N, C-alpha and C positions, 0 to 999 in steps of 0.2 A: 537520508539521501543527500549527497553533497555535490554541488557544482554542475548539474546537468544543464541548467538554464544558461549558465555562462558558456558551457561547452557548445551548446546548440547555437548560440549567437556568434561564434568566432568570429473496608467499609462494607462491608456488606450492606447493601441497600435493601431494606425489607419491603420490596415491592414484588408482587406476584406476576410472573410472565407465563402465560399459558402457551405452550409450544404444541398446539394441536393442529392437525392438518385440516384445511378447509375443503370445500367442494363447490363445484359450479363455476360459472364464468361471467357473472354479472359485473356491475360496477364495483370497483375495488375501493375499500376503505382502509384507513390506517388506524391502528389501535393507539392507546395512550403511550406516551414516551416514558421509558423507565431509565433513570439515571443509574448507570452501572459503575461510575467512577467515584465522584466525591473528592474529599481532601486526600492529599498525598500521604501514603503510609511511611515515607522515608524520613520524616522529621525535618529538622532545620538544616541549613547548609552546613553548619559545623558538625552535624551528627554523623556524617559519613565522608569518606574521602572522595569528593566529587571533582577534584582537580582545581586548577586556578580559577578565580573569579575574574575572568577576562572579558566577560560580556554579560548582559542582563540574563538572569535566571528566573524563570517563571514557575516558582513552586506552586503546586496544586493544579497546574494546567495540564490537561491531557490533549494529545493530538494523534492523528494518523492511526486509526483503528482498523482491525481486521477481525473476522468472526468465523467460527466453524461450528457445525452441529455434529454430534456423535451419531453415526449411523447405527450403532448398536443400542443406543438409548436416546431417542430424539428429544427427550426432556432435558438432556445435558448439552449445554452450549458453552463455548469459551470465547470471550471477547478479549483481545489484547490491544494495548495502546502504549504510546510513549507517555511516561510519567515525569513531570517537572522538566519542561522543555527549555533548553538553552537557546538564546538568540542566534548564536553562531554555529549551531549544529548539535544534534543528538539531545538526549535527556538523561536524567540521573538514573533511570532504569526503565524496564518494561514491566508493566503490570498485567496480569491476567485476571479478568473477572469471570467467575464461573457460576453457572446455575444448574440445578437439577429440576427446575420447574417452579420453585417458590423462593424468591430472593436471590441475591448475588453476593458472593464472597470473593475476597481478593487473595491472590497468591502471586508468586513470581519465580522465574528462573534466576540463577545466580550469574547474571550477565554483566554486572557492574559491582564495584565496591559497595554502593548503596544498597544493592539487592542481595548481598551475601557472597559476592565474588571474592576469591582469594587467589594467591599465587598457586596454592595447592590444587584448587579445583578448576583453574584455568579461566576464572571470571574476573581477573585482576585488571579491570578497566574502569575509567572514570565515567564513560558515557555509553549509551546504547541508542540505536535507532532502527527504523524499518521493521517493526514487529510483524510477525506472520504466524499463523497457527493452522494446523491441519489434523484431521482424525483419520486413522486407519479403520478398515471394516471391523476389526476386533475391539475398537474403542480406545486404543492407545492414541495419545495426543502428542504432537511434536510442535515445539515452538522454536523459532529461529530468531537470531539477533545479529545485527551489525554492531560490534562492540569496539571501542577505540579509546585512546588516550589523547586528549587535546594537548597535553603537555609534551608528549613525545612522538605523536603521529603513529604509534603502534596501533594496529587494527586487526580484527579477526572476524570470522563468521563462526558463530557458536550455535549448537542445537541442544535443546533440553527435552527430555521425554517425560510424560506423565502417564502412569498406568492406572490412575484413579480419577479420571475425568477432569483433571486440572486442579484437584485439591492440593497436591504437592508435585514438585518437579525434581527430577534427578539432576545430578551434577552435569554441567554442560560438556558436550563433546566439541572439540575444536576441529572444524573442517579445514580451515586455513588460517595462518597467522603471519602477518607481515610486520616488519620492524619500522615501516614508514620510510624515513629518509635513509638511504643507503649510499655506499660509495658508487655503486653501479647504476642504481635507479631508485625511483620513488614509486611505491606500489600502494594502492588503496582499493579495498574491496567495497562494493557499493550495491545498494538496492537488491538485496537477496530476497528470495521467497522459498517456501517449502510446500511440497505437495505429497501427501500420502496417497499411494495407489489404491483406488477404490476396488480394483479387481484382485488385490493380493495384499494381505497384512504384512508380508515380508518386505515389500518395497516402499521406500520413501525417497523423494528426489529433492535436492536443494540446488538452486541455480542463482547466479549473480553475475555482475560484471566486475572485472578487475582492471582498474585504471593504472597504467604504468607510464611514467615519464622519465626522460634521461636524468642523470645525476645533476642536482643543483638547479633544476628548472622549476620546481614547485615547492618552495620552502615556506611560503607565507601561511598557507592554510590548506585544508583538504579541498577547498573550492578553487585552488590555484592552478588547476590543470590547463586552463585556457592559456596560460603563459608558457606551456611546454610545447615546443615546436615539433617534437618527435613522439608525443604521447600516443597510446593506443588503448582501446578498452574492449578486449575480447570477452566472450561469455565463458564462465567457469561452471563446473558441475561436480556434484558428489552424490552418492546414493548409498543407502543401506539395503542389503538383500536378506537381512536376518532380523527384521523388526527392531532395528536400532541398537542391537548388541554391538555392532561395529559399523564403521563407515569407510567406504573406499577412499583412497587418496584423491584429493581434489585435482581436477584436470580441465584443460581448456577444450571446449567442444566447438567453438566458432570464433574465428579471428577475422574481423572486418578490415584489417590492414592498418597501416600507419596513418595517424591523424584522423582515424575513425573510431567509433565506439558503439557499443550497445548499452541500453539502459532499460530498466523495467522488465527484466526477464521473468517469465511466469509460465509454469508447466501445467497443462491439463492432460487428463488421461481419457482416451476414447474407450468406448465399450469393449473393443477388441484388445485393449491393453496397449495400443500404440500411444506414444507421447507426442504432444505438440507444445512447443515453447514459443511464446510470443514475446516480442521486444520491440523497442524503438531503435532502428538502425540509423545512427547519425553519421553521415558521410560529408566530410569537408572537401571532397573532390569527387568527380564522377568516376564510378568504377563499375565492375560487372555485377556487384551485389545490390546496387540501388542508386537512385538519383542523388545528386548533391542535395544536402539538407536532411530532413527527417523523414523516415520511412517506417510505417508499421510493417513488421515482417514476422515470419514464423520459420522455424526449422522443425523437422519431424524425425522421430526414431521409431523403428519397428521392432527393436530388440531391447526394450527397457532401458535405453540410454547408453548402450554400448557404442553404437554408431549413430551419426546424425546426417540428415540431408543437407544440401545447399539451401540457402534462404529462398523463400517464396515471398515476394512483396505483396502485401495486402493492399496498400494504398499509400500515397504521400500523406504526411502529417503536416498540416498547414496551420499551426497555432500562431496567434499573435500575442498570446499571454493575456493576463487579466490585470486591470488596475481599478482602483477606486474611482468611480465616475465623477465624484465630487472634487477630489484633490489630486488625482493622478498617482497616488501612492500604490506601490506594487501590492497585489494580492497573490500570494504564493499558492499555486494550485497544482493539480496533476496534469499540467499542460503538455508534457511530453511522455506521459506514462499511459500506455494502452492497458485495457483490462480485457480478459477473455473468459468465456464460459462454454461448457459443453453440455449438450443434452445427454444425460446418462443412458437414455433408452435408444435413441436413434443416431447418436454421434454427431448431430449438427453442431457446428461451432459458430460462436458469435463474438465479435470484437467491437469495442467502443473506444473512442478517444476524443479529445478536444480538437476542433478544426474550425478555421475561419473561412473555408471555401464557400459556405452557404450565405455569407454576408458580404461577399466581395472583399474580404480582408478587414472588415470593420470590427468584428468581435468574434469570439469563439462560440461555437455551438457544439452539440454532441453528435459525432459521426458514428455510424453503425454499418458493419459489413458482416456477411454470413458466408459460411462454406458448408456444403453438404457432401463433400468428398474428402474429408480428412485434412482439409487445409491446403489441398493442391491448387484450387482456384477459389476466388472470392467474388462476391457481388459488388457492384458499384456502391460506394458509400452514400448513405442517405442521412438526412437530419432527423433525429428522433425527439429532441426536446421540444416541448410545446410552449416555450416562453413567448408570451403574447406581445412583448415590446422588444425593441432592438437593443438588448443588453446581453452581457456575457452569460453563458451557461457553462459550468465547469466541473471538473473532478468526477467523471462518470464511473459507475460500477455496473456490471452486468451479471445476471445469474439466470438459471433456467429452473423453473419449478417442476414438480413431479408430473404435472399434466401437460408438459411441453411449453408452458407459457414463458415467454422471455420478458424479464423485467430489467429496466435500466433506471438508476437513480442519478441525480445531479443537483447541484446548487444553482441558483441564479439570483439576480438583483432586481427582479421585476417590481418589488415593493419600494424601491429607493425613491426618495424625494429630495428636494434641496435642503430639507431640515438636517440638523446635525446627526451624525451616525450613518451607518451603511446597512440598512435592513436587508437581511439575507434569508432565503428559505430553501428547503430541501424537498424534492419531488421524486415520484416514481411514475414512469410510463410502462405499459405492458402491451405485449402482442401475443395473440393466441395462434397466429399463423406464421411463425418464424420470421417476423419482421416485415411481412408483406403489407400489413396495415397495423395501425396502433390505436388502442382504445384511449379514452380521455385520461389525462394524468391525474395522479392522486397527490395531494399536498400532505407531506409528512410532518412538517413543523406546524403546530397549532398557531403559533405567533412567530413573527419574524425575530431574528436575533441580530445583534450589531457586530458585523465582521470587524469593525475597527477596534473592538475590545479584545480580539484574539491576540495571542502572542505574535510579536513582530519578528519573524525569522527570515530576514531578507524579503519581507512582505507579510501582510496579515496572513496567519497560517493556522489552518485546522487539519492539514494533512495533504501529502502528495497522493493519497488514495483514501477511500473509505470502504467499509465492509458491507457485503451483501451476500446472503445465502438464502436458504428456504427450508421449511419443514412442510412436507407434503405439497399442497397447492398454494400455501401462503409464503410470501417472501419475508425474510427477517433482515431489516436494515439496521446497521450500526454506523453512527456518524457522530461527528463532533460539532458542537455549537457553543458560542460564547454564552455565559450565564450572568454577565454583568453588562451594564451599558455605560458608555461615557468614560471608561477607564483610560487614562492617559498612558502613553508608552514611556518606559524608562529611557533616559537620554544618555546614560553612562552605565558601566558595569555596576551591578547591584542586585540584590535579591528582592523580587516582587512576590509577595505572598498572597496577592489577590487571587481568588479562585476564578480565573478568567474563563476557562472552558471546562466542559465535562463531556463525557461520551454517553450517548443515549441509544437505546435499542427500542425497536417497535416491530410489529408484524403488519404486513400490508397484503390484502388479498380479498377474495370473495367472502 
């Protein structure tokens, strides 16, 4: 993901993971952490065409994970993440870690040169970002990538399909490709996601925002859209209706107007087959679609994405961002990215996001809102993180287990002290009554990790989002943490081979 904060401001690891459904509703416990990443499979910087070394490159570091479980075989899960993060955007590739119940193996789609992309297969890009994965009811998996060239600004949204549970991936399908800088405009596709329809294996939906600025207004970098006086960022959409054999031409489904944009688009499917797309609506002036500033919003489709409703505003999004409490350094979080989940049985919808309203604007907490009528109306936001001291909680994820239990994960800094480093932990809270009340939180990290050792990508960075799904009544959390302490940050372009971060998975439940 590129530039949203600026815009808003104008290995197979031989560890067994048991994916069995739990039962009952007592106190929740977290299982042991399993490292699903490890060292990079892409070799040295010189071993693939990763573009110019114009910023620090963190080889071996993983960030921004997502996870999905195969409904046709719940022992099969796929975790995806950025592999070898660049300081100034994207990674050398996206890796998929796959399990069938005992150990994890690595695979990848050909989204970049480093991961097998070529001009012939459409993966001829230097970098990739924003990994996402989803399973169809028949067990087919779909992985999506934002791929781009730092050297030319060319960018695309690519999809790859796996018919064997993530062991191998087919050649990517290009949903949209933009040349970057043009005579008429500059266009960049951002923050895509993909959702396989749980009611039909024929349908899969991809959604993203496409930032466009006038010619010559945004030449410095992909994060330069704040300098474009006439930019706009509508929501774009594509779908397959034949199980990935072909994809419909990408098209715009919502335009917030000039100097406004969407970000964080994500579709969920109601039990009746209707689609709900959540996003952050960023308005730089008051208009009919939302108040000036940031708004959590949804649009809905009753015909599998052919037509879409006007936006419904869930709530204002009042983030103040996150900084290191010791030195004021930025911590890059999911501060303007909402997450959404649906109860597959009764259709209840739940949305979470970072919000400073509960602290009087002093720090971000985790806000939660629910809808029981398909997203037409929403409950007043409530704070759900149980952080016991006045520090930031950030980057939430939400999911609904098979027994209707709602789970929300988040990071916070409650363990921080004046000593060197920034101890950080990961937690889950859950509700058995649709968010009306919440049981005690469960700590997922057995020991705190040092956020200051994570890659510095315009702030200490583990991801703009983290993964949360479930198997039966137990939640499965996928998140990134640093695995070294006290590692200094590079001060100039160069290759850092420290294994700064890894992606970990665990189950949480009764």
